[in-house]
C-alpha positions as a Markdown table, in Angstrom:
| # | Residue | x | y | z |
|---|---|---|---|---|
| 1 | Met | 0.0 | 0.0 | 0.0 |
| 2 | Ile | 1.3 | 3.4 | -0.9 |
| 3 | Arg | 1.2 | 5.9 | 2.0 |
| 4 | Lys | 0.6 | 9.6 | 2.0 |
| 5 | Glu | 4.3 | 10.1 | 3.2 |
| 6 | Asp | 5.4 | 8.6 | -0.2 |
| 7 | Leu | 3.9 | 11.6 | -2.1 |
| 8 | Ser | 5.0 | 15.2 | -1.9 |
| 9 | Tyr | 3.3 | 18.1 | -3.7 |
| 10 | Gln | 6.3 | 20.3 | -3.2 |
| 11 | Phe | 8.6 | 17.6 | -4.8 |
| 12 | Ile | 6.2 | 17.1 | -7.8 |
| 13 | Lys | 6.2 | 20.9 | -8.4 |
| 14 | Lys | 10.0 | 20.7 | -8.9 |
| 15 | Glu | 10.5 | 17.3 | -10.7 |
| 16 | Pro | 8.7 | 14.1 | -11.5 |
| 17 | Leu | 8.1 | 11.6 | -8.6 |
| 18 | Thr | 8.5 | 7.9 | -9.2 |
| 19 | Gly | 8.0 | 4.9 | -7.0 |
| 20 | Ser | 6.9 | 1.4 | -6.9 |
| 21 | Cys | 4.8 | -1.0 | -4.7 |
| 22 | Asp | 4.2 | -4.7 | -5.0 |
| 23 | Gly | 4.6 | -5.0 | -8.7 |
| 24 | Met | 3.3 | -1.6 | -9.8 |
| 25 | Arg | 5.3 | 1.4 | -10.6 |
| 26 | Tyr | 4.1 | 5.0 | -10.7 |
| 27 | Tyr | 5.2 | 8.3 | -12.3 |
| 28 | Ile | 3.7 | 11.6 | -11.2 |
| 29 | Ala | 4.6 | 14.9 | -12.9 |
| 30 | Met | 3.3 | 18.4 | -13.4 |
| 31 | Gly | 1.5 | 18.9 | -16.6 |
| 32 | Lys | 0.7 | 22.3 | -18.2 |
| 33 | Asp | -2.1 | 23.0 | -15.7 |
| 34 | Cys | -2.6 | 19.7 | -13.9 |
| 35 | Ile | -0.8 | 16.9 | -12.1 |
| 36 | Arg | -0.4 | 13.8 | -14.4 |
| 37 | Ala | -0.2 | 10.4 | -12.7 |
| 38 | Cys | 0.7 | 7.2 | -14.4 |
| 39 | Thr | 0.8 | 3.5 | -13.3 |
| 40 | Tyr | 2.4 | 0.7 | -15.1 |
| 41 | Pro | 3.8 | -2.9 | -14.5 |
| 42 | Asp | 7.0 | -3.2 | -12.5 |
| 43 | Arg | 8.9 | -5.1 | -15.2 |
| 44 | Leu | 10.3 | -2.1 | -17.2 |
| 45 | Cys | 11.2 | 1.5 | -16.5 |
| 46 | Phe | 8.7 | 4.3 | -17.5 |
| 47 | Val | 10.5 | 5.1 | -20.8 |
| 48 | Arg | 10.7 | 1.4 | -21.9 |
| 49 | Thr | 7.1 | 0.5 | -21.0 |
| 50 | Pro | 4.8 | 0.4 | -24.0 |
| 51 | Glu | 2.1 | 3.1 | -23.9 |
| 52 | Glu | -0.7 | 0.5 | -24.0 |
| 53 | Glu | 0.5 | -0.9 | -20.6 |
| 54 | Lys | 0.4 | 2.6 | -19.0 |
| 55 | Thr | -2.7 | 4.1 | -17.3 |
| 56 | Phe | -2.8 | 7.8 | -17.0 |
| 57 | Arg | -5.0 | 10.2 | -15.0 |
| 58 | Glu | -5.0 | 13.9 | -14.6 |
| 59 | Phe | -5.7 | 15.8 | -11.3 |
| 60 | Pro | -6.0 | 19.5 | -10.6 |
| 61 | Asp | -2.8 | 21.3 | -9.8 |
| 62 | Ser | -3.3 | 21.7 | -6.1 |
| 63 | Pro | -2.0 | 20.3 | -2.8 |
| 64 | Asp | -5.6 | 19.2 | -2.2 |
| 65 | Ser | -5.2 | 16.7 | -5.1 |
| 66 | Met | -2.7 | 14.6 | -3.2 |
| 67 | Pro | -5.3 | 12.5 | -1.3 |
| 68 | Leu | -7.1 | 11.9 | -4.6 |
| 69 | Ile | -3.9 | 10.8 | -6.2 |
| 70 | Leu | -3.1 | 8.5 | -3.3 |
| 71 | Asp | -6.5 | 6.9 | -3.4 |
| 72 | Trp | -6.2 | 6.4 | -7.2 |
| 73 | Leu | -2.8 | 4.8 | -6.9 |
| 74 | Asn | -3.9 | 2.4 | -4.3 |
| 75 | Glu | -7.0 | 1.5 | -6.4 |
| 76 | Arg | -4.8 | 0.8 | -9.3 |
| 77 | Leu | -2.5 | -1.3 | -7.1 |
| 78 | Ser | -5.4 | -3.4 | -6.0 |
| 79 | Glu | -6.6 | -3.8 | -9.7 |
| 80 | Met | -3.2 | -4.8 | -10.9 |
| 81 | Gln | -2.7 | -7.3 | -8.0 |
| 82 | Ser | -6.2 | -8.9 | -8.8 |
| 83 | Gln | -5.2 | -9.1 | -12.5 |
| 84 | Ala | -1.9 | -10.8 | -11.6 |
| 85 | Ala | -3.7 | -13.3 | -9.3 |
| 86 | Asp | -6.3 | -14.1 | -12.0 |
| 87 | Ser | -3.5 | -14.7 | -14.6 |
| 88 | Thr | -1.8 | -17.3 | -12.3 |
| 89 | Arg | -5.0 | -19.4 | -12.0 |
């Protein structure tokens, strides 16, 4: 599970934030007028991961968006873990 301590609005304002948790990687960066978050499988880096394996979502450019981003990342983590469990059956 990704924790709120893992995300920093002030850091994202300066440079992209990357991280990983249990088989999922994430990349969060400032867009033109939004915060753009991306999740993708943990087997390749962001640049090498095919676009069709990435899931993007945009959030308002505000510190108030951080809880929304955290919730979305943890939802995506649960989805990816479920998909992985289903594929091993």
